[in-house]
C-alpha positions in Angstrom: -20.0 23.6 -16.7 -21.3 22.9 -13.2 -22.7 25.8 -11.2 -21.1 26.3 -7.9 -22.9 28.3 -5.2 -21.1 31.1 -3.6 -23.5 33.1 -1.4 -26.3 34.5 -3.4 -24.4 34.2 -6.8 -24.1 31.1 -8.9 -20.8 30.9 -10.7 -20.2 28.3 -13.4 -17.1 26.3 -12.7 -15.6 23.8 -15.1 -15.3 20.4 -13.4 -13.3 17.4 -14.5 -15.3 14.5 -16.0 -16.4 12.3 -13.1 -18.2 9.1 -14.1 -21.1 9.0 -11.7 -22.7 5.9 -13.1 -19.7 3.7 -12.2 -17.4 3.3 -9.2 -13.8 4.5 -9.7 -12.8 0.8 -9.9 -15.2 0.1 -12.7 -14.3 3.3 -14.5 -10.6 2.4 -14.4 -11.5 -1.1 -15.5 -13.5 0.1 -18.5 -10.7 2.5 -19.5 -8.1 -0.2 -19.3 -10.3 -2.6 -21.3 -10.6 0.0 -24.1 -6.8 0.2 -24.2 -6.7 -3.6 -24.7 -9.6 -3.6 -27.1 -7.7 -1.2 -29.4 -4.9 -3.7 -29.9 -7.0 -6.9 -29.8 -7.2 -7.3 -33.6 -3.4 -7.4 -33.8 -3.1 -9.9 -31.0 -1.4 -7.3 -28.8 -0.6 -7.6 -25.2 -0.2 -4.8 -22.7 1.5 -4.9 -19.3 0.0 -3.3 -16.2 2.7 -0.6 -16.1 1.9 0.5 -19.7 -1.8 0.9 -19.0 -1.3 2.5 -15.6 1.1 5.1 -17.0 -1.1 6.0 -20.0 -4.2 6.3 -17.9 -2.8 7.6 -14.6 -4.0 4.6 -12.6 -2.0 3.2 -9.6 -0.2 0.0 -10.7 -1.3 -2.2 -7.8 -4.9 -1.1 -8.0 -4.9 -1.8 -11.7 -3.3 -5.2 -11.2 -6.1 -6.1 -8.8 -8.8 -5.0 -11.3 -7.2 -6.9 -14.2 -6.9 -10.0 -12.1 -10.6 -9.9 -11.3 -11.3 -9.5 -15.0 -9.1 -12.5 -15.7 -10.9 -14.6 -13.2 -14.1 -13.4 -14.9 -12.8 -14.7 -18.2 -12.9 -11.3 -19.8 -9.0 -11.2 -20.0 -6.3 -13.7 -20.3 -2.7 -13.2 -19.1 0.7 -14.3 -20.2 3.6 -14.5 -17.9 7.2 -13.5 -18.7 9.1 -10.5 -19.9 6.9 -10.1 -23.0 3.8 -11.1 -21.2 0.8 -9.0 -20.1 -2.9 -8.9 -20.6 -5.1 -9.2 -23.6 -8.9 -9.7 -24.2 -10.1 -13.3 -24.0 -12.5 -12.7 -26.9 -13.3 -9.9 -29.4 -14.5 -6.6 -28.0 -17.8 -7.0 -29.8 -18.5 -10.1 -27.8 -17.9 -8.5 -24.4 -20.9 -6.7 -22.9 -20.4 -3.9 -20.5 -22.9 -5.4 -18.0 -20.5 -8.4 -17.7 -17.6 -6.1 -17.0 -19.5 -4.2 -14.4 -20.7 -7.4 -12.7 -17.2 -8.7 -12.6 -15.8 -5.6 -11.1 -18.6 -4.5 -8.8 -20.2 -7.9 -8.1 -24.0 -8.3 -8.1 -25.5 -5.5 -6.2 -28.5 -6.6 -4.1 -31.5 -4.3 -4.3 -32.2 -2.3 -1.2 -35.3 -3.3 0.6 -37.7 -0.8 2.1 -38.0 -1.4 5.8 -41.3 -2.5 7.4 -43.9 0.2 7.7 -42.3 2.2 4.9 -44.2 5.3 4.0 -45.9 5.7 0.6 -43.2 8.3 -0.2 -40.4 5.8 0.3 -42.4 3.3 -1.7 -42.7 5.8 -4.6 -38.9 6.4 -4.4 -38.3 2.7 -4.3 -40.3 2.2 -7.5 -38.4 5.0 -9.2 -35.1 3.5 -8.1 -36.2 0.2 -9.5 -37.1 1.8 -12.9 -33.7 3.6 -13.0 -31.9 0.3 -12.3 -33.8 -1.5 -15.0 -33.0 1.2 -17.5 -29.3 1.2 -16.4 -29.1 -2.6 -16.9 -30.8 -2.3 -20.3 -28.2 0.2 -21.4 -25.2 -1.8 -20.0 -26.4 -5.1 -21.5 -27.0 -3.4 -24.9 -23.5 -1.9 -25.0 -20.3 -3.8 -25.9 -16.7 -3.0 -25.4 -16.5 -2.5 -29.2 -19.2 0.2 -28.9 -17.1 2.0 -26.3 -14.0 1.7 -28.5 -15.9 3.1 -31.5 -17.1 6.0 -29.5 -13.6 6.7 -28.2 -12.2 6.6 -31.7 -14.9 8.9 -33.0 -14.1 11.4 -30.2 -10.3 11.1 -30.8 -10.8 11.7 -34.5 -13.1 14.8 -33.9 -10.5 16.2 -31.5 -7.6 15.7 -34.0 -9.6 17.4 -36.8 -10.4 20.3 -34.4 -6.7 20.9 -33.7 -5.5 20.7 -37.3 
């Protein structure tokens, strides 16, 4: 629940999940890769339309993301009527930082302008610590970790509804 201000009163409003740590492109890419990770052990292949329909992602947008991941050697593709995309290696061997880097590129750190005040310097140092922590989490997380978490949540939800 996220409080939403309405005059003097604060009213809790349920918001949809919005991944703030990732761009929409990266969020969609990670979701798509989890779909592919789920079928990797069977050698499965998914077409763009299948993933797009399941996850509600525009086809053309998804095609661009998957092409970037293919160029980054995270995915491989097969042409033809039975073709599609599959992971280039096991999900346990694909780190999330590599996926983020492939989809977002390397983000250059912002530089404080000349004559920056001590306040901006303090904020710059805080931002640097946050980025180091973020990179540590992303490099220590694999696609398999995300798939395991997804499966755990799906199992817990299934048990709740029984």
